[in-house]
C-alpha positions in Angstrom: -0.1 0.1 0.1 2.7 2.3 0.9 4.2 1.8 -2.4 1.1 2.6 -4.3 0.8 6.0 -2.0 4.1 6.9 -3.1 3.7 6.1 -6.8 0.5 8.4 -6.7 2.1 11.5 -5.0 5.1 10.9 -8.0 2.6 10.7 -10.3 0.5 14.0 -9.1 4.0 15.9 -8.8 4.4 15.8 -12.7 4.0 18.7 -14.5 1.4 18.9 -17.4 2.9 18.1 -20.7 4.2 14.9 -19.3 1.1 14.2 -17.5 -0.8 14.6 -21.2 2.0 12.5 -23.4 1.7 9.4 -21.0 -2.2 9.7 -21.4 -1.8 10.1 -25.0 1.1 7.0 -24.5 -1.9 4.8 -22.4 -5.1 5.6 -25.0 -2.9 4.6 -27.8 -2.0 1.5 -26.5 -5.6 0.4 -25.2 -6.6 1.5 -28.2 -4.2 -0.4 -30.7 -3.6 -3.2 -28.9 -7.2 -4.5 -27.8 -8.3 -3.8 -31.4 -4.7 -6.2 -32.7 -5.2 -8.7 -29.6 -9.4 -9.2 -30.4 -10.1 -8.1 -34.2 -13.5 -9.8 -33.8 -14.6 -8.1 -30.8 -13.0 -4.8 -31.6 -13.5 -4.8 -35.7 -12.4 -1.0 -36.0 -9.9 1.6 -34.4 -12.6 3.6 -33.0 -13.9 0.6 -31.0 -11.1 0.1 -29.7 -10.5 3.9 -28.7 -14.1 3.5 -27.5 -13.6 0.6 -25.2 -10.0 2.2 -24.0 -12.1 5.9 -22.9 -15.1 4.0 -21.2 -12.2 1.9 -19.4 -9.8 4.7 -17.7 -12.6 7.2 -17.2 -14.4 4.0 -15.1 -17.8 4.5 -17.2 -17.8 1.1 -18.6 -20.9 0.7 -20.5 -19.9 -3.0 -21.0 -20.8 -3.0 -24.6 -17.5 -3.8 -25.5 -15.4 -5.7 -23.4 -12.3 -7.9 -23.9 -13.1 -12.2 -24.0 -9.1 -13.5 -24.0 -6.7 -13.8 -21.8 -4.1 -11.1 -23.4 -7.4 -8.4 -24.2 -8.0 -8.5 -20.4 -4.5 -8.2 -19.3 -4.7 -5.3 -21.3 -7.8 -4.6 -19.5 -6.1 -4.6 -15.9 -2.9 -2.4 -17.5 -5.5 -0.1 -18.6 -7.4 -0.5 -14.6 -4.1 -0.2 -12.7 -2.1 2.9 -14.7 -4.8 4.3 -17.4 -7.4 5.7 -14.7 -4.6 7.2 -12.3 -3.4 9.1 -15.4 -6.5 10.0 -16.6 -7.7 10.9 -13.7 -4.7 13.2 -13.3 -4.7 14.8 -16.2 -8.6 15.6 -15.5 -7.6 16.8 -12.4 -4.6 19.2 -13.6 -6.9 20.6 -16.5 -9.7 21.6 -13.4 -6.8 23.0 -11.4 -5.6 25.2 -14.4 -9.1 26.3 -14.9 -9.8 27.3 -11.5 -6.4 28.7 -11.5 -7.6 30.3 -14.5 -10.5 32.5 -13.0 -8.6 33.1 -10.0 -6.2 35.4 -11.8 -8.9 36.7 -14.3 -10.7 37.6 -10.5 -7.3 39.0 -9.5 -6.8 41.0 -12.4 -3.3 39.2 -13.8 -4.2 38.2 -17.0 -3.2 40.4 -20.5 -5.9 41.5 -22.5 -6.1 40.4 -25.6 -8.8 42.2 -27.1 -8.8 45.0 -29.4 -11.4 48.7 -30.1 -12.0 48.1 -25.7 -12.8 50.7 -23.7 -10.3 51.1 -20.9 -11.9 52.7 -17.6 -9.1 53.6 -15.2 -10.4 53.7 -11.7 -13.3 52.1 -9.5 -16.1 54.4 -7.7 -19.8 54.0 -8.0 -20.1 56.7 -10.5 -17.3 54.2 -12.7 -20.2 51.7 -12.2 -22.8 53.9 -13.6 -21.0 54.6 -16.8 -20.3 51.4 -17.2 -23.8 50.7 -17.1 -24.9 53.3 -19.3 -22.1 52.3 -21.8 -23.3 48.3 -22.0 -27.1 50.0 -22.2 -25.7 51.7 -26.0 -23.6 49.2 -26.5 -24.8 45.7 -25.8 -21.6 44.0 -27.1 -19.3 46.7 -26.0 -16.0 45.3 -24.2 -14.5 47.3 -21.3 -11.2 47.1 -18.7 -11.1 48.5 -15.5 -7.7 49.3 -14.7 -7.3 49.4 -10.8 -5.2 48.6 -7.5 -8.3 46.9 -6.0 -7.5 43.3 -5.2 -10.4 41.5 -6.7 -12.7 42.2 -9.8 -15.0 44.8 -8.7 -17.8 44.4 -11.4 -18.4 40.5 -12.3 -19.8 40.7 -15.8 -19.0 38.5 -19.1 -17.9 42.1 -20.9 -16.0 43.8 -18.4 -12.2 42.5 -18.1 -10.1 43.6 -14.5 -6.5 44.4 -14.4 -4.7 45.1 -11.3 -2.5 47.2 -10.5 -1.0 51.0 -10.7 -2.1 53.0 -14.1 0.7 54.8 -14.0 2.8 51.9 -14.5 3.7 51.2 -18.5 3.4 47.6 -17.9 -0.2 47.6 -15.9 -1.2 50.3 -19.1 -0.4 47.8 -22.0 -1.5 44.7 -19.9 -5.2 46.3 -20.7 -3.9 46.1 -24.6 -4.0 50.1 -24.0 -3.0 50.4 -27.9 -5.9 48.8 -29.0 -8.3 50.4 -27.0 -11.0 52.5 -28.9 -10.8 55.1 -25.4 -9.4 55.4 -22.5 -11.4 57.3 -19.2 -9.6 58.4 -16.2 -11.8 58.5 -13.1 -11.0 61.1 -10.2 -10.1 59.3 -7.5 -12.9 60.0 -5.0 -10.5 58.7 -2.0 -8.5 61.7 -2.2 -10.6 64.8 0.0 -8.3 67.4 -1.9 -9.0 68.3 -5.3 -5.6 69.0 -5.8 -4.3 65.8 -5.0 -6.8 64.2 -7.3 -6.5 66.1 -10.1 -2.9 65.8 -9.9 -3.5 61.9 -9.4 -5.4 62.3 -12.7 -2.9 64.7 -14.4 -0.4 61.7 -13.5 -2.4 58.9 -15.0 -3.7 60.9 -17.9 0.4 61.7 -19.1 1.3 57.4 -18.8 -1.3 57.0 -21.1 0.0 59.5 -23.4 3.5 59.2 -23.0 3.0 55.3 -24.2 0.6 57.1 -27.0 3.3 59.4 -28.1 6.2 56.8 -27.8 4.4 53.7 -29.8 2.7 56.4 -32.4 -0.8 55.7 -32.0 -3.6 58.1 -31.5 -5.5 56.9 -28.0 -8.8 58.9 -27.4 -8.3 59.7 -23.8 -11.2 61.4 -21.5 -10.9 62.7 -18.3 -12.7 63.5 -15.0 -11.3 66.5 -13.1 -12.6 68.6 -10.1 -11.2 71.9 -10.6 -11.7 73.8 -14.3 -8.9 75.9 -13.7 -6.7 72.9 -13.4 -7.6 72.0 -17.1 -4.2 74.2 -18.3 -1.9 72.4 -16.7 -3.2 69.2 -18.7 -2.2 71.2 -22.0 1.1 69.5 -22.5 -0.5 66.0 -22.8 -3.0 65.8 -25.8 -6.5 65.5 -23.5 -9.6 64.8 -26.4 -12.4 65.5 -23.6 -12.5 67.0 -19.9 -15.5 65.9 -17.7 -15.9 68.3 -14.7 -16.9 66.4 -12.1 -18.0 68.6 -8.9 -18.9 71.9 -11.2 -21.0 69.7 -13.3 -23.2 69.0 -10.8 -23.8 72.4 -9.7 -23.9 73.8 -13.2 -26.5 71.1 -14.0 -28.4 73.0 -10.2 -27.8 76.0 -11.2 -29.5 75.6 -15.0 -32.8 73.7 -12.7 -33.2 76.8 -10.6 -33.2 79.3 -13.2 -35.0 77.4 -15.7 -37.3 75.2 -14.0 -38.0 71.6 -15.7 -34.6 71.5 -17.3 -33.1 69.1 -15.3 -35.4 66.3 -17.5 -34.2 66.9 -20.4 -30.5 67.2 -19.6 -31.6 63.4 -18.2 -33.0 62.9 -21.4 -29.7 63.8 -23.2 -27.1 61.9 -21.2 -28.7 58.5 -20.6 -30.1 55.9 -23.0 -32.6 55.3 -20.7 -35.0 58.5 -20.6 -36.3 59.7 -24.2 -33.8 60.7 -27.1 -30.2 60.4 -27.5 -27.2 62.4 -29.1 -25.8 60.9 -32.1 -23.4 61.8 -34.5 -23.0 61.4 -38.2 -21.7 62.0 -41.4 -22.3 64.7 -43.7 -23.6 63.9 -46.9 -22.2 65.0 -50.2 -25.1 66.9 -51.5 -25.3 68.9 -48.4 -23.3 71.9 -49.4 -23.8 74.7 -46.5 -24.5 74.0 -42.8 -28.5 75.2 -43.5 -28.2 72.3 -45.9 -27.4 70.2 -43.6 -29.9 71.1 -40.7 -32.9 71.2 -43.1 -32.2 67.6 -44.6 -31.4 66.1 -41.5 -35.1 68.1 -39.5 -36.7 66.0 -41.9 -35.7 62.9 -41.2 -37.3 63.9 -37.9 -33.3 64.6 -36.3 -32.5 68.0 -34.7 -28.9 69.0 -35.2 -27.6 71.2 -32.8 -23.8 71.3 -33.1 -21.4 70.8 -36.0 -17.4 69.9 -34.3 -17.6 71.8 -31.2 -19.6 74.7 -32.4 -23.5 75.3 -31.0 -24.2 78.7 -33.0 -23.5 77.2 -36.6 -26.2 78.9 -38.0 -24.9 82.3 -37.3 -22.7 81.1 -39.8 -25.5 78.7 -42.0 -24.0 79.6 -45.2 -20.8 78.3 -44.5 -19.5 75.4 -46.5 -20.0 71.9 -44.8 -16.6 70.2 -45.1 -16.9 65.9 -45.5 -14.5 65.6 -42.5 -16.7 67.8 -39.8 -18.9 66.1 -37.2 -22.3 66.4 -36.5 -24.5 66.2 -33.9 -27.9 65.6 -33.6 -30.6 64.9 -31.2 -33.1 61.8 -32.1 -34.6 58.5 -31.0 -32.2 55.6 -31.6 -35.3 54.4 -34.3 -35.2 57.3 -36.2 -31.1 57.5 -36.5 -30.7 53.7 -37.0 -33.5 54.2 -40.0 -31.7 56.7 -41.2 -28.2 55.0 -40.5 -29.2 52.0 -42.8 -31.1 54.7 -45.3 -27.8 56.4 -46.4 -25.6 53.4 -46.5 
């Protein structure tokens, strides 16, 4: 008994590749051996393979079985060695799957997806933002980078990378260079807005540093607490700024000055309420800003901004360029109908 226990410990300590090779050898020995030993009972290679697999996995259907002494000796060999080897192989596969899930939960895996969104930081508002993105794009894939110990939001479309987001290796583990966009959120654990914005600046600098070094344009959105800190970001190419505390204050002021506007903002900010903001490309027969406005209005869409100019009607006769970005307010149904119509 001691010998068998020692043998079992030695087998379980062997690496996966060796166990896999041993399993193949055992299965091939059983398949080929029984076919040659008892051709009448096992007329095809598959019959031999079937019997071998049902034997080493202890299923034992009994539809095929050896009837000669050599065949039964081969069966005994499979009982003694094959079952043990296959059992260890299955155990190691299960351990590997468990280790993979653990590494995934702890954010230690390399992200190989492309066209994904990277969210840096974690808080209640980050979760809310992710939920809104997934409500708009059901097939969106999001990677969260944070220094917490475990995945903060278990979801099939959300991956987690654990570590310091200012570390180049961590950013590359999230496959930063192939991301569609990067969102850097302010750290809610820092009481000082100066320190929070300074940390955001450090992270954004790391992102843009990799972007320039690899000559890849990465669209970066950052949340800042104080509007006066925006000039501090001028040395790096930040595409969008979101004012954290000021945004709430300004929206509240608008609601106080013009009652009822809060519902309008809620409709624009969330897919779950009313119409949404969409971007459309200029059509070749739209010559001026005014042409675009009239054409879109006929389609049931309200053009409210061209590029970053919301007062475009002051220049309604200006020529519309193919590269101009047109932003409209419309329902998803109207927008999808228009998009498929122009295609």
